[in-house]
C-alpha positions in Angstrom: -22.3 -13.2 20.3 -23.4 -11.5 17.1 -24.6 -13.2 14.0 -23.7 -10.4 11.6 -21.7 -10.9 8.4 -23.1 -14.5 7.9 -21.0 -16.0 10.7 -20.7 -15.8 14.5 -18.6 -13.0 15.9 -17.6 -12.2 19.5 -18.2 -8.6 20.5 -16.6 -6.9 23.5 -19.3 -5.1 25.5 -16.7 -2.7 26.9 -14.9 -1.4 23.7 -17.2 -2.9 21.0 -14.3 -4.6 19.2 -15.4 -7.8 17.4 -13.6 -11.1 16.9 -14.2 -14.0 14.6 -12.4 -16.5 16.9 -13.4 -17.2 20.5 -9.8 -17.7 21.6 -8.8 -14.2 20.4 -11.8 -12.8 22.1 -10.8 -14.4 25.4 -7.3 -13.0 25.1 -8.7 -9.6 24.4 -10.9 -9.6 27.5 -7.8 -9.9 29.6 -6.8 -6.4 28.5 -9.9 -5.0 30.3 -9.4 -7.3 33.3 -5.9 -6.0 33.8 -4.3 -9.4 33.9 -0.7 -8.6 32.8 1.6 -11.0 34.5 4.8 -10.8 32.4 6.7 -7.4 32.8 9.6 -6.4 30.6 12.7 -5.9 32.8 14.0 -3.2 30.4 11.1 -0.8 30.0 8.5 -2.1 32.5 5.8 -2.8 30.0 3.6 -5.8 31.0 2.0 -8.6 28.9 -0.7 -11.2 29.3 1.4 -13.9 27.9 5.1 -14.9 28.1 5.4 -15.3 24.3 4.2 -11.7 23.8 7.0 -10.5 26.2 9.6 -12.5 24.2 8.4 -10.9 21.0 8.4 -7.5 22.6 12.0 -7.8 23.8 13.2 -7.9 20.2 12.4 -4.2 20.1 15.1 -3.6 22.6 17.6 -6.0 21.2 17.0 -5.3 17.5 16.9 -9.0 16.9 15.1 -10.0 13.7 15.4 -13.8 13.5 12.6 -14.3 10.9 14.0 -13.9 7.4 12.2 -13.9 4.0 13.8 -16.5 1.8 12.6 -14.5 -1.3 13.9 -11.0 -0.7 16.0 -11.3 2.5 13.9 -8.9 4.6 14.0 -9.6 8.3 11.3 -9.4 11.0 11.2 -9.6 14.8 8.0 -11.7 14.7 7.1 -14.8 12.7 3.6 -13.5 12.1 5.0 -10.4 10.4 7.1 -12.6 8.1 4.0 -14.6 7.2 2.1 -11.4 6.3 5.1 -10.1 4.3 5.4 -13.2 2.2 1.9 -12.6 0.9 3.4 -9.6 -1.0 5.4 -12.1 -3.1 2.7 -14.8 -3.4 -0.3 -12.6 -3.8 -2.2 -14.8 -1.3 -5.3 -13.2 0.2 -6.8 -15.7 2.6 -9.3 -13.4 4.3 -12.6 -13.1 2.4 -15.5 -10.8 3.0 -18.7 -12.9 3.2 -20.8 -10.0 1.9 -19.1 -8.9 -1.3 -16.4 -11.5 -1.7 -13.4 -9.2 -1.7 -10.2 -10.8 -0.4 -7.4 -9.4 1.7 -3.9 -10.5 2.7 -4.4 -9.6 6.4 -7.2 -10.0 8.8 -7.0 -6.4 10.1 -7.5 -5.2 6.5 -10.6 -7.4 6.3 -11.9 -6.0 9.6 -11.5 -2.4 8.3 -13.2 -3.3 5.0 -16.2 -4.9 6.8 -17.1 -1.5 8.2 -18.1 -0.4 4.7 -21.0 -2.8 5.0 -21.8 -2.5 8.7 -20.7 0.8 10.1 -21.7 4.4 9.8 -19.3 7.0 8.3 -18.9 9.0 11.5 -15.8 11.1 10.6 -16.8 14.1 8.5 -14.5 16.6 6.7 -15.5 20.1 7.8 -14.2 21.5 4.5 -16.0 19.4 1.8 -18.4 17.3 3.8 -16.9 13.9 2.7 -17.3 11.2 5.3 -15.1 8.3 6.4 -15.2 5.1 8.5 -11.9 5.8 10.2 -10.4 8.9 11.7 -7.1 8.1 10.1 -8.6 8.2 6.6 -10.2 11.6 7.4 -6.8 12.9 8.5 -5.2 11.7 5.2 -8.1 13.2 3.2 -7.7 16.6 4.8 -4.2 16.8 3.3 -5.9 17.2 -0.1 -7.2 20.5 1.1 -4.2 21.7 3.1 -1.5 20.4 0.8 0.4 18.9 3.7 3.0 16.3 2.8 4.6 15.2 6.0 6.4 12.1 4.6 9.7 13.1 2.9 12.2 10.9 1.0 15.6 11.2 2.7 17.3 10.5 -0.6 15.8 13.0 -3.0 13.6 15.1 -0.7 10.3 14.4 -2.5 7.3 14.6 -0.1 4.1 12.6 0.2 0.8 13.0 2.0 0.6 9.3 3.0 3.4 7.0 4.3 2.5 4.2 1.9 3.3 6.4 -1.1 6.7 7.2 0.4 7.4 3.5 0.9 6.5 2.8 -2.7 8.6 5.8 -3.9 11.7 4.7 -2.1 11.8 1.5 -4.2 12.6 3.7 -7.2 15.9 4.5 -5.5 16.6 1.0 -4.1 15.4 -0.9 -7.1 13.4 -3.2 -4.8 10.4 -4.9 -6.6 8.8 -7.1 -4.0 5.6 -7.9 -6.0 6.2 -10.9 -8.3 3.9 -12.3 -11.0 3.5 -16.1 -10.4 2.8 -16.6 -14.1 5.7 -14.9 -15.8 8.0 -13.9 -13.0 7.9 -10.1 -13.7 8.3 -7.9 -10.7 6.8 -4.6 -9.6 7.4 -1.8 -7.2 3.7 -1.6 -6.1 1.0 -4.3 -5.5 -1.5 -2.3 -7.6 0.9 -2.6 -10.6 1.0 -6.4 -10.2 -2.8 -6.5 -10.0 -3.0 -4.5 -13.3 -0.2 -6.7 -14.9 -2.1 -9.9 -14.2 -4.8 -8.8 -16.5 -2.3 -9.2 -19.3 -2.4 -12.9 -18.7 -6.1 -13.1 -18.1 -7.1 -10.7 -20.9 -9.3 -8.8 -18.4 -10.1 -5.2 -19.5 -12.7 -3.9 -17.2 -12.6 -0.2 -18.2 -14.6 0.6 -21.3 -14.8 3.8 -23.3 -18.5 4.8 -23.8 -17.6 6.8 -26.9 -15.8 4.2 -29.1 -16.1 1.0 -27.0 -12.4 0.4 -26.6 -11.5 -1.4 -23.4 -8.5 -1.1 -21.1 -6.9 -3.0 -18.2 -6.4 0.2 -16.2 -8.7 3.1 -15.3 -5.8 5.6 -15.9 -5.4 4.4 -19.5 -9.1 4.9 -20.1 -8.9 8.4 -18.7 -5.9 9.2 -21.0 -7.7 7.6 -24.0 -10.8 9.7 -23.6 -8.6 12.8 -24.1 -8.2 11.5 -27.7 -11.9 12.1 -28.3 -12.1 15.4 -26.3 -8.7 16.9 -27.2 -8.4 17.9 -23.6 -4.9 18.5 -22.2 -5.6 19.2 -18.5 -2.0 19.3 -17.3 -0.4 22.7 -17.8 3.2 23.6 -17.2 3.3 27.0 -15.4 6.9 27.6 -16.6 6.7 27.2 -20.3 2.9 26.9 -20.9 3.0 23.5 -22.5 0.0 21.2 -21.9 -0.3 17.4 -21.6 -3.1 14.9 -21.7 -1.2 12.4 -19.6 -0.2 13.2 -16.0 3.0 11.1 -16.1 4.1 12.9 -19.3 3.5 16.2 -17.5 5.5 15.0 -14.4 8.4 13.9 -16.7 8.3 17.2 -18.5 8.6 19.3 -15.3 11.9 17.7 -14.6 13.4 19.4 -17.6 12.9 22.7 -15.8 13.8 21.5 -12.3 16.7 19.3 -13.2 15.3 16.6 -11.0 16.7 13.1 -11.7 15.0 10.7 -9.2 16.0 7.5 -10.9 19.5 6.3 -9.9 21.6 3.4 -11.1 22.7 1.4 -8.1 25.7 0.1 -10.0 27.4 3.3 -11.3 25.3 6.0 -9.6 24.2 7.7 -12.8 20.8 9.4 -12.6 17.9 9.9 -15.0 14.7 12.0 -15.6 12.5 9.0 -16.3 12.4 5.4 -15.2 12.4 4.0 -18.8 15.8 5.6 -19.4 17.2 4.0 -16.2 15.9 0.6 -17.4 17.6 1.0 -20.8 20.8 2.2 -19.1 20.9 -0.9 -16.8 21.3 -3.1 -19.8 24.8 -1.7 -20.3 25.8 -3.4 -17.0 23.7 -6.5 -17.3 24.1 -7.2 -21.1 20.4 -7.8 -21.4 18.8 -7.2 -24.8 15.4 -5.4 -25.1 
């Protein structure tokens, strides 16, 4: 038993995986002992516990009996529904004892803890940057290679990481699963909800060291600094026009490409920018700005 991280942890001496709960540690040890008593009669895979076999069979049947009462999304396992609901509530019950950072899932906390305890053993052979996880190194290398293996089946846009594709698809579906518990406003991405909550708290942690102005988002500070420097780092290779804000540059390029990624789910009309889609939807809903 280890005493790291300010609490007892149970460490597997075979694979070095750590557990905070003894019960989970005991279950894990059975993997190495080979005690798999419950085989699936469809694919032959075996499990240590009958309940795990029951959950597994949902893969074959497609059954998703656990339904979110907020957005209607369904899951094959109750634990996945519990994790999903934290998207809506913002609950983060797993806390790092070292730095206090909180997480919605235990596995996210376990990954984070390596920042404090583990070496960065995965090194990029191009730039030398190091990572705690091999998966993060794989994602990082796409910066150098330009690889974007995750493609949107609606508009064809590609991404280097799957989470970016997931967030992007919500532009097409209109899904906004992240809800502010103060004002009810909804967002496509959790990071946008985090930023929005600062509106209620008045938190502006990003400060301009030139004029002292503060911002709730780091991106807004970066854009603001261009006011002082006059820098316009985003250049259109087609017409030569330059922009200080990346989002403005992205919107501008669509003039040349004709891309209209924002689609109205009611009438099918498409738009260059999200703000135009938002205004258009009021025609259908009757909402006033």
